[in-house]
Backbone as XML, in Angstrom:
<?xml version="1.0"?>
<chain id="A" units="angstrom">
  <residue number="1" name="MET">
    <atom name="N" x="135.538" y="36.533" z="191.726"/>
    <atom name="CA" x="136.178" y="37.836" z="191.751"/>
    <atom name="C" x="136.579" y="38.146" z="193.187"/>
  </residue>
  <residue number="2" name="THR">
    <atom name="N" x="137.842" y="38.455" z="193.387"/>
    <atom name="CA" x="138.328" y="38.767" z="194.731"/>
    <atom name="C" x="137.966" y="40.209" z="195.104"/>
  </residue>
  <residue number="3" name="ARG">
    <atom name="N" x="138.039" y="40.500" z="196.385"/>
    <atom name="CA" x="137.777" y="41.875" z="196.836"/>
    <atom name="C" x="138.766" y="42.848" z="196.216"/>
  </residue>
  <residue number="4" name="GLN">
    <atom name="N" x="140.003" y="42.405" z="196.108"/>
    <atom name="CA" x="141.048" y="43.254" z="195.536"/>
    <atom name="C" x="140.744" y="43.564" z="194.069"/>
  </residue>
  <residue number="5" name="GLN">
    <atom name="N" x="140.302" y="42.565" z="193.320"/>
    <atom name="CA" x="139.948" y="42.785" z="191.916"/>
    <atom name="C" x="138.752" y="43.728" z="191.803"/>
  </residue>
  <residue number="6" name="LYS">
    <atom name="N" x="137.751" y="43.496" z="192.662"/>
    <atom name="CA" x="136.563" y="44.347" z="192.638"/>
    <atom name="C" x="136.938" y="45.793" z="192.937"/>
  </residue>
  <residue number="7" name="LYS">
    <atom name="N" x="137.800" y="45.971" z="193.929"/>
    <atom name="CA" x="138.246" y="47.317" z="194.307"/>
    <atom name="C" x="139.011" y="47.974" z="193.162"/>
  </residue>
  <residue number="8" name="ALA">
    <atom name="N" x="139.876" y="47.211" z="192.493"/>
    <atom name="CA" x="140.660" y="47.747" z="191.373"/>
    <atom name="C" x="139.759" y="48.157" z="190.211"/>
  </residue>
  <residue number="9" name="VAL">
    <atom name="N" x="138.748" y="47.342" z="189.924"/>
    <atom name="CA" x="137.825" y="47.654" z="188.825"/>
    <atom name="C" x="137.007" y="48.893" z="189.169"/>
  </residue>
  <residue number="10" name="ARG">
    <atom name="N" x="136.478" y="48.951" z="190.389"/>
    <atom name="CA" x="135.713" y="50.134" z="190.805"/>
    <atom name="C" x="136.552" y="51.407" z="190.677"/>
  </residue>
  <residue number="11" name="LYS">
    <atom name="N" x="137.775" y="51.336" z="191.166"/>
    <atom name="CA" x="138.665" y="52.498" z="191.125"/>
    <atom name="C" x="138.921" y="52.935" z="189.685"/>
  </residue>
  <residue number="12" name="ALA">
    <atom name="N" x="139.209" y="51.989" z="188.814"/>
    <atom name="CA" x="139.486" y="52.318" z="187.412"/>
    <atom name="C" x="138.257" y="52.907" z="186.725"/>
  </residue>
  <residue number="13" name="LEU">
    <atom name="N" x="137.077" y="52.356" z="187.005"/>
    <atom name="CA" x="135.850" y="52.881" z="186.402"/>
    <atom name="C" x="135.588" y="54.312" z="186.857"/>
  </residue>
  <residue number="14" name="ARG">
    <atom name="N" x="135.763" y="54.552" z="188.146"/>
    <atom name="CA" x="135.536" y="55.908" z="188.667"/>
    <atom name="C" x="136.551" y="56.900" z="188.105"/>
  </residue>
  <residue number="15" name="GLN">
    <atom name="N" x="137.814" y="56.486" z="188.027"/>
    <atom name="CA" x="138.843" y="57.372" z="187.463"/>
    <atom name="C" x="138.534" y="57.700" z="186.009"/>
  </residue>
  <residue number="16" name="TYR">
    <atom name="N" x="138.107" y="56.709" z="185.258"/>
    <atom name="CA" x="137.756" y="56.944" z="183.859"/>
    <atom name="C" x="136.574" y="57.914" z="183.774"/>
  </residue>
  <residue number="17" name="GLY">
    <atom name="N" x="135.560" y="57.705" z="184.617"/>
    <atom name="CA" x="134.403" y="58.597" z="184.630"/>
    <atom name="C" x="134.787" y="60.029" z="184.960"/>
  </residue>
  <residue number="18" name="ARG">
    <atom name="N" x="135.670" y="60.209" z="185.935"/>
    <atom name="CA" x="136.127" y="61.560" z="186.304"/>
    <atom name="C" x="136.896" y="62.210" z="185.165"/>
  </residue>
  <residue number="19" name="LYS">
    <atom name="N" x="137.737" y="61.424" z="184.504"/>
    <atom name="CA" x="138.521" y="61.950" z="183.390"/>
    <atom name="C" x="137.596" y="62.399" z="182.249"/>
  </residue>
  <residue number="20" name="GLN">
    <atom name="N" x="136.571" y="61.609" z="181.978"/>
    <atom name="CA" x="135.622" y="61.967" z="180.921"/>
    <atom name="C" x="134.823" y="63.211" z="181.298"/>
  </residue>
  <residue number="21" name="LYS">
    <atom name="N" x="134.425" y="63.289" z="182.563"/>
    <atom name="CA" x="133.670" y="64.448" z="183.040"/>
    <atom name="C" x="134.507" y="65.719" z="182.928"/>
  </residue>
  <residue number="22" name="ALA">
    <atom name="N" x="135.788" y="65.632" z="183.287"/>
    <atom name="CA" x="136.692" y="66.787" z="183.197"/>
    <atom name="C" x="136.891" y="67.200" z="181.744"/>
  </residue>
  <residue number="23" name="ALA">
    <atom name="N" x="137.030" y="66.228" z="180.858"/>
    <atom name="CA" x="137.206" y="66.528" z="179.431"/>
    <atom name="C" x="135.946" y="67.179" z="178.870"/>
  </residue>
  <residue number="24" name="ASP">
    <atom name="N" x="134.775" y="66.685" z="179.277"/>
    <atom name="CA" x="133.511" y="67.280" z="178.824"/>
    <atom name="C" x="133.378" y="68.714" z="179.318"/>
  </residue>
  <residue number="25" name="ALA">
    <atom name="N" x="133.745" y="68.947" z="180.585"/>
    <atom name="CA" x="133.652" y="70.294" z="181.154"/>
    <atom name="C" x="134.593" y="71.259" z="180.445"/>
  </residue>
  <residue number="26" name="ALA">
    <atom name="N" x="135.737" y="70.755" z="180.008"/>
    <atom name="CA" x="136.708" y="71.596" z="179.303"/>
    <atom name="C" x="136.346" y="71.758" z="177.829"/>
  </residue>
  <residue number="27" name="GLY">
    <atom name="N" x="135.341" y="70.995" z="177.392"/>
    <atom name="CA" x="134.899" y="71.096" z="176.005"/>
    <atom name="C" x="135.838" y="70.441" z="175.015"/>
  </residue>
  <residue number="28" name="CYS">
    <atom name="N" x="136.553" y="69.418" z="175.470"/>
    <atom name="CA" x="137.467" y="68.726" z="174.563"/>
    <atom name="C" x="137.403" y="67.229" z="174.824"/>
  </residue>
  <residue number="29" name="ALA">
    <atom name="N" x="137.970" y="66.475" z="173.915"/>
    <atom name="CA" x="138.033" y="65.029" z="174.087"/>
    <atom name="C" x="139.169" y="64.697" z="175.049"/>
  </residue>
  <residue number="30" name="ALA">
    <atom name="N" x="139.029" y="63.576" z="175.733"/>
    <atom name="CA" x="140.101" y="63.123" z="176.624"/>
    <atom name="C" x="141.341" y="62.826" z="175.791"/>
  </residue>
  <residue number="31" name="ALA">
    <atom name="N" x="142.487" y="63.117" z="176.343"/>
    <atom name="CA" x="143.750" y="62.961" z="175.610"/>
    <atom name="C" x="144.087" y="61.493" z="175.393"/>
  </residue>
  <residue number="32" name="GLY">
    <atom name="N" x="144.293" y="61.125" z="174.158"/>
    <atom name="CA" x="144.780" y="59.799" z="173.794"/>
    <atom name="C" x="143.803" y="58.672" z="174.058"/>
  </residue>
  <residue number="33" name="PRO">
    <atom name="N" x="144.058" y="57.532" z="173.436"/>
    <atom name="CA" x="143.197" y="56.374" z="173.661"/>
    <atom name="C" x="143.418" y="55.824" z="175.070"/>
  </residue>
  <residue number="34" name="ASP">
    <atom name="N" x="142.362" y="55.460" z="175.716"/>
    <atom name="CA" x="142.431" y="54.952" z="177.077"/>
    <atom name="C" x="142.039" y="53.480" z="177.061"/>
  </residue>
  <residue number="35" name="PRO">
    <atom name="N" x="142.907" y="52.588" z="177.565"/>
    <atom name="CA" x="142.563" y="51.165" z="177.552"/>
    <atom name="C" x="141.299" y="50.858" z="178.352"/>
  </residue>
  <residue number="36" name="TRP">
    <atom name="N" x="141.080" y="51.595" z="179.445"/>
    <atom name="CA" x="139.847" y="51.377" z="180.204"/>
    <atom name="C" x="138.635" y="51.867" z="179.419"/>
  </residue>
  <residue number="37" name="GLY">
    <atom name="N" x="138.816" y="52.878" z="178.597"/>
    <atom name="CA" x="137.723" y="53.340" z="177.740"/>
    <atom name="C" x="137.258" y="52.235" z="176.816"/>
  </residue>
  <residue number="38" name="ARG">
    <atom name="N" x="138.217" y="51.496" z="176.259"/>
    <atom name="CA" x="137.874" y="50.364" z="175.388"/>
    <atom name="C" x="137.129" y="49.293" z="176.167"/>
  </residue>
  <residue number="39" name="VAL">
    <atom name="N" x="137.599" y="48.999" z="177.373"/>
    <atom name="CA" x="136.947" y="47.992" z="178.212"/>
    <atom name="C" x="135.516" y="48.419" z="178.518"/>
  </residue>
  <residue number="40" name="ILE">
    <atom name="N" x="135.329" y="49.662" z="178.900"/>
    <atom name="CA" x="133.995" y="50.159" z="179.241"/>
    <atom name="C" x="133.077" y="50.102" z="178.029"/>
  </residue>
  <residue number="41" name="ARG">
    <atom name="N" x="133.573" y="50.477" z="176.868"/>
    <atom name="CA" x="132.749" y="50.382" z="175.650"/>
    <atom name="C" x="132.349" y="48.935" z="175.373"/>
  </residue>
  <residue number="42" name="GLN">
    <atom name="N" x="133.285" y="48.007" z="175.573"/>
    <atom name="CA" x="132.965" y="46.592" z="175.366"/>
    <atom name="C" x="131.886" y="46.125" z="176.336"/>
  </residue>
  <residue number="43" name="VAL">
    <atom name="N" x="132.010" y="46.525" z="177.592"/>
    <atom name="CA" x="131.020" y="46.132" z="178.600"/>
    <atom name="C" x="129.663" y="46.747" z="178.265"/>
  </residue>
  <residue number="44" name="LEU">
    <atom name="N" x="129.643" y="48.029" z="177.909"/>
    <atom name="CA" x="128.379" y="48.682" z="177.555"/>
    <atom name="C" x="127.757" y="48.045" z="176.317"/>
  </residue>
  <residue number="45" name="ASP">
    <atom name="N" x="128.569" y="47.710" z="175.322"/>
    <atom name="CA" x="128.054" y="47.035" z="174.122"/>
    <atom name="C" x="127.476" y="45.668" z="174.472"/>
  </residue>
  <residue number="46" name="TYR">
    <atom name="N" x="128.192" y="44.939" z="175.317"/>
    <atom name="CA" x="127.712" y="43.622" z="175.739"/>
    <atom name="C" x="126.358" y="43.748" z="176.446"/>
  </residue>
  <residue number="47" name="TYR">
    <atom name="N" x="126.269" y="44.677" z="177.388"/>
    <atom name="CA" x="125.035" y="44.817" z="178.151"/>
    <atom name="C" x="123.922" y="45.513" z="177.376"/>
  </residue>
  <residue number="48" name="ALA">
    <atom name="N" x="124.245" y="46.221" z="176.320"/>
    <atom name="CA" x="123.197" y="46.790" z="175.467"/>
    <atom name="C" x="122.355" y="45.655" z="174.885"/>
  </residue>
  <residue number="49" name="GLU">
    <atom name="N" x="123.003" y="44.531" z="174.611"/>
    <atom name="CA" x="122.307" y="43.354" z="174.083"/>
    <atom name="C" x="121.761" y="42.464" z="175.200"/>
  </residue>
  <residue number="50" name="ALA">
    <atom name="N" x="122.542" y="42.273" z="176.256"/>
    <atom name="CA" x="122.230" y="41.271" z="177.274"/>
    <atom name="C" x="121.347" y="41.778" z="178.412"/>
  </residue>
  <residue number="51" name="ASP">
    <atom name="N" x="121.613" y="42.979" z="178.930"/>
    <atom name="CA" x="120.906" y="43.449" z="180.128"/>
    <atom name="C" x="121.054" y="44.961" z="180.267"/>
  </residue>
  <residue number="52" name="GLY">
    <atom name="N" x="120.033" y="45.677" z="179.874"/>
    <atom name="CA" x="120.060" y="47.137" z="179.924"/>
    <atom name="C" x="120.228" y="47.696" z="181.325"/>
  </residue>
  <residue number="53" name="THR">
    <atom name="N" x="119.770" y="46.965" z="182.334"/>
    <atom name="CA" x="119.907" y="47.430" z="183.713"/>
    <atom name="C" x="121.379" y="47.510" z="184.109"/>
  </residue>
  <residue number="54" name="CYS">
    <atom name="N" x="122.157" y="46.516" z="183.716"/>
    <atom name="CA" x="123.592" y="46.532" z="184.033"/>
    <atom name="C" x="124.295" y="47.675" z="183.313"/>
  </residue>
  <residue number="55" name="ALA">
    <atom name="N" x="123.914" y="47.927" z="182.068"/>
    <atom name="CA" x="124.516" y="49.039" z="181.319"/>
    <atom name="C" x="124.191" y="50.365" z="181.997"/>
  </residue>
  <residue number="56" name="ALA">
    <atom name="N" x="122.940" y="50.534" z="182.400"/>
    <atom name="CA" x="122.532" y="51.771" z="183.063"/>
    <atom name="C" x="123.225" y="51.919" z="184.415"/>
  </residue>
  <residue number="57" name="LEU">
    <atom name="N" x="123.367" y="50.821" z="185.140"/>
    <atom name="CA" x="124.054" y="50.862" z="186.432"/>
    <atom name="C" x="125.501" y="51.310" z="186.246"/>
  </residue>
  <residue number="58" name="LEU">
    <atom name="N" x="126.176" y="50.767" z="185.261"/>
    <atom name="CA" x="127.563" y="51.156" z="184.991"/>
    <atom name="C" x="127.654" y="52.645" z="184.692"/>
  </residue>
  <residue number="59" name="ARG">
    <atom name="N" x="126.754" y="53.122" z="183.848"/>
    <atom name="CA" x="126.770" y="54.543" z="183.482"/>
    <atom name="C" x="126.485" y="55.433" z="184.686"/>
  </residue>
  <residue number="60" name="LEU">
    <atom name="N" x="125.398" y="55.134" z="185.389"/>
    <atom name="CA" x="124.970" y="55.991" z="186.497"/>
    <atom name="C" x="125.948" y="55.963" z="187.671"/>
  </residue>
  <residue number="61" name="ARG">
    <atom name="N" x="126.285" y="54.783" z="188.127"/>
    <atom name="CA" x="127.057" y="54.648" z="189.369"/>
    <atom name="C" x="128.536" y="54.962" z="189.192"/>
  </residue>
  <residue number="62" name="TYR">
    <atom name="N" x="129.103" y="54.527" z="188.081"/>
    <atom name="CA" x="130.552" y="54.654" z="187.945"/>
    <atom name="C" x="130.981" y="55.761" z="186.998"/>
  </residue>
  <residue number="63" name="LEU">
    <atom name="N" x="130.309" y="55.941" z="185.894"/>
    <atom name="CA" x="130.735" y="56.977" z="184.956"/>
    <atom name="C" x="130.195" y="58.347" z="185.353"/>
  </residue>
  <residue number="64" name="GLU">
    <atom name="N" x="128.947" y="58.383" z="185.849"/>
    <atom name="CA" x="128.364" y="59.656" z="186.295"/>
    <atom name="C" x="128.534" y="59.867" z="187.791"/>
  </residue>
  <residue number="65" name="GLU">
    <atom name="N" x="128.987" y="58.850" z="188.504"/>
    <atom name="CA" x="129.225" y="58.884" z="189.953"/>
    <atom name="C" x="127.996" y="59.306" z="190.758"/>
  </residue>
  <residue number="66" name="ARG">
    <atom name="N" x="126.860" y="58.759" z="190.385"/>
    <atom name="CA" x="125.638" y="59.017" z="191.151"/>
    <atom name="C" x="125.689" y="58.213" z="192.450"/>
  </residue>
  <residue number="67" name="PRO">
    <atom name="N" x="125.081" y="58.717" z="193.504"/>
    <atom name="CA" x="125.043" y="57.953" z="194.760"/>
    <atom name="C" x="124.263" y="56.645" z="194.579"/>
  </residue>
  <residue number="68" name="GLU">
    <atom name="N" x="124.584" y="55.679" z="195.414"/>
    <atom name="CA" x="123.930" y="54.373" z="195.339"/>
    <atom name="C" x="122.408" y="54.501" z="195.411"/>
  </residue>
  <residue number="69" name="ALA">
    <atom name="N" x="121.907" y="55.266" z="196.369"/>
    <atom name="CA" x="120.458" y="55.405" z="196.541"/>
    <atom name="C" x="119.796" y="55.998" z="195.297"/>
  </residue>
  <residue number="70" name="GLU">
    <atom name="N" x="120.426" y="56.987" z="194.703"/>
    <atom name="CA" x="119.875" y="57.599" z="193.491"/>
    <atom name="C" x="119.898" y="56.613" z="192.324"/>
  </residue>
  <residue number="71" name="THR">
    <atom name="N" x="120.956" y="55.840" z="192.222"/>
    <atom name="CA" x="121.059" y="54.840" z="191.158"/>
    <atom name="C" x="119.944" y="53.815" z="191.289"/>
  </residue>
  <residue number="72" name="ILE">
    <atom name="N" x="119.720" y="53.340" z="192.499"/>
    <atom name="CA" x="118.657" y="52.368" z="192.755"/>
    <atom name="C" x="117.306" y="52.958" z="192.365"/>
  </residue>
  <residue number="73" name="GLU">
    <atom name="N" x="117.068" y="54.193" z="192.763"/>
    <atom name="CA" x="115.798" y="54.856" z="192.457"/>
    <atom name="C" x="115.611" y="55.024" z="190.949"/>
  </residue>
  <residue number="74" name="ARG">
    <atom name="N" x="116.636" y="55.476" z="190.267"/>
    <atom name="CA" x="116.531" y="55.700" z="188.820"/>
    <atom name="C" x="116.328" y="54.404" z="188.044"/>
  </residue>
  <residue number="75" name="LEU">
    <atom name="N" x="116.884" y="53.312" z="188.550"/>
    <atom name="CA" x="116.747" y="52.023" z="187.866"/>
    <atom name="C" x="115.455" y="51.299" z="188.239"/>
  </residue>
  <residue number="76" name="HIS">
    <atom name="N" x="114.756" y="51.818" z="189.253"/>
    <atom name="CA" x="113.507" y="51.205" z="189.728"/>
    <atom name="C" x="113.732" y="49.743" z="190.128"/>
  </residue>
  <residue number="77" name="ILE">
    <atom name="N" x="114.778" y="49.528" z="190.928"/>
    <atom name="CA" x="115.089" y="48.188" z="191.420"/>
    <atom name="C" x="115.294" y="48.257" z="192.927"/>
  </residue>
  <residue number="78" name="GLY">
    <atom name="N" x="115.237" y="47.108" z="193.561"/>
    <atom name="CA" x="115.498" y="47.035" z="194.995"/>
    <atom name="C" x="116.991" y="46.951" z="195.279"/>
  </residue>
  <residue number="79" name="ARG">
    <atom name="N" x="117.322" y="47.101" z="196.539"/>
    <atom name="CA" x="118.727" y="47.087" z="196.948"/>
    <atom name="C" x="119.393" y="45.732" z="196.657"/>
  </residue>
  <residue number="80" name="THR">
    <atom name="N" x="118.687" y="44.639" z="196.910"/>
    <atom name="CA" x="119.255" y="43.314" z="196.647"/>
    <atom name="C" x="119.556" y="43.141" z="195.165"/>
  </residue>
  <residue number="81" name="THR">
    <atom name="N" x="118.612" y="43.526" z="194.324"/>
    <atom name="CA" x="118.826" y="43.447" z="192.873"/>
    <atom name="C" x="119.992" y="44.329" z="192.470"/>
  </residue>
  <residue number="82" name="TYR">
    <atom name="N" x="120.082" y="45.511" z="193.070"/>
    <atom name="CA" x="121.192" y="46.420" z="192.774"/>
    <atom name="C" x="122.529" y="45.732" z="193.037"/>
  </residue>
  <residue number="83" name="TYR">
    <atom name="N" x="122.666" y="45.107" z="194.207"/>
    <atom name="CA" x="123.937" y="44.468" z="194.556"/>
    <atom name="C" x="124.262" y="43.302" z="193.623"/>
  </residue>
  <residue number="84" name="HIS">
    <atom name="N" x="123.243" y="42.546" z="193.231"/>
    <atom name="CA" x="123.466" y="41.447" z="192.285"/>
    <atom name="C" x="123.916" y="41.984" z="190.927"/>
  </residue>
  <residue number="85" name="LYS">
    <atom name="N" x="123.236" y="43.011" z="190.447"/>
    <atom name="CA" x="123.576" y="43.602" z="189.142"/>
    <atom name="C" x="124.939" y="44.290" z="189.188"/>
  </residue>
  <residue number="86" name="GLU">
    <atom name="N" x="125.254" y="44.921" z="190.307"/>
    <atom name="CA" x="126.552" y="45.580" z="190.432"/>
    <atom name="C" x="127.682" y="44.550" z="190.366"/>
  </residue>
  <residue number="87" name="LEU">
    <atom name="N" x="127.533" y="43.451" z="191.103"/>
    <atom name="CA" x="128.558" y="42.407" z="191.081"/>
    <atom name="C" x="128.696" y="41.816" z="189.680"/>
  </residue>
  <residue number="88" name="GLU">
    <atom name="N" x="127.568" y="41.590" z="189.018"/>
    <atom name="CA" x="127.596" y="41.065" z="187.651"/>
    <atom name="C" x="128.335" y="42.027" z="186.719"/>
  </residue>
  <residue number="89" name="THR">
    <atom name="N" x="128.030" y="43.310" z="186.834"/>
    <atom name="CA" x="128.658" y="44.324" z="185.983"/>
    <atom name="C" x="130.153" y="44.425" z="186.259"/>
  </residue>
  <residue number="90" name="LEU">
    <atom name="N" x="130.534" y="44.463" z="187.525"/>
    <atom name="CA" x="131.954" y="44.543" z="187.879"/>
    <atom name="C" x="132.708" y="43.294" z="187.430"/>
  </residue>
  <residue number="91" name="SER">
    <atom name="N" x="132.074" y="42.138" z="187.553"/>
    <atom name="CA" x="132.711" y="40.892" z="187.120"/>
    <atom name="C" x="132.930" y="40.886" z="185.615"/>
  </residue>
  <residue number="92" name="THR">
    <atom name="N" x="131.942" y="41.347" z="184.877"/>
    <atom name="CA" x="132.073" y="41.412" z="183.422"/>
    <atom name="C" x="133.168" y="42.397" z="183.032"/>
  </residue>
  <residue number="93" name="ALA">
    <atom name="N" x="133.203" y="43.541" z="183.698"/>
    <atom name="CA" x="134.260" y="44.523" z="183.426"/>
    <atom name="C" x="135.628" y="43.927" z="183.748"/>
  </residue>
  <residue number="94" name="ALA">
    <atom name="N" x="135.711" y="43.152" z="184.824"/>
    <atom name="CA" x="136.979" y="42.523" z="185.202"/>
    <atom name="C" x="137.433" y="41.519" z="184.149"/>
  </residue>
  <residue number="95" name="VAL">
    <atom name="N" x="136.495" y="40.773" z="183.580"/>
    <atom name="CA" x="136.841" y="39.805" z="182.536"/>
    <atom name="C" x="137.415" y="40.527" z="181.322"/>
  </residue>
  <residue number="96" name="PHE">
    <atom name="N" x="136.741" y="41.587" z="180.880"/>
    <atom name="CA" x="137.232" y="42.350" z="179.732"/>
    <atom name="C" x="138.571" y="43.025" z="180.050"/>
  </residue>
  <residue number="97" name="ALA">
    <atom name="N" x="138.715" y="43.519" z="181.284"/>
    <atom name="CA" x="139.968" y="44.171" z="181.685"/>
    <atom name="C" x="141.113" y="43.162" z="181.738"/>
  </residue>
  <residue number="98" name="ALA">
    <atom name="N" x="140.839" y="41.974" z="182.249"/>
    <atom name="CA" x="141.869" y="40.934" z="182.299"/>
    <atom name="C" x="142.279" y="40.521" z="180.886"/>
  </residue>
  <residue number="99" name="LYS">
    <atom name="N" x="141.298" y="40.425" z="180.021"/>
    <atom name="CA" x="141.567" y="40.083" z="178.618"/>
    <atom name="C" x="142.478" y="41.131" z="177.972"/>
  </residue>
  <residue number="100" name="ALA">
    <atom name="N" x="142.309" y="42.393" z="178.382"/>
    <atom name="CA" x="143.121" y="43.496" z="177.849"/>
    <atom name="C" x="144.439" y="43.661" z="178.614"/>
  </residue>
  <residue number="101" name="GLY">
    <atom name="N" x="144.642" y="42.843" z="179.650"/>
    <atom name="CA" x="145.880" y="42.911" z="180.426"/>
    <atom name="C" x="145.932" y="44.052" z="181.420"/>
  </residue>
  <residue number="102" name="LEU">
    <atom name="N" x="144.769" y="44.558" z="181.822"/>
    <atom name="CA" x="144.727" y="45.699" z="182.740"/>
    <atom name="C" x="144.702" y="45.287" z="184.206"/>
  </residue>
  <residue number="103" name="ILE">
    <atom name="N" x="144.248" y="44.076" z="184.483"/>
    <atom name="CA" x="144.264" y="43.577" z="185.873"/>
    <atom name="C" x="144.805" y="42.165" z="185.886"/>
  </residue>
</chain>
């Protein structure tokens, strides 16, 4: 995974999280189907079976936009493990996004 791909995936995940947060605050569903929403659901479904830590990291760090330190604390993992799991999660999201033609 290149730095550019990682940056694009991070940006898309954060934008999706912000859009969902705004829709929740307004008390309505986000407008229309979102291709990144499908990718995120696929990644969360995959990690629900494979690795709950990666699923939680995706939710906390990117969808809820929690700070890195808080995410590490909530997951009860060290910083090195966090970086490994983050790269794994971003790489998996990139694979699903590429499959969907988003990157």
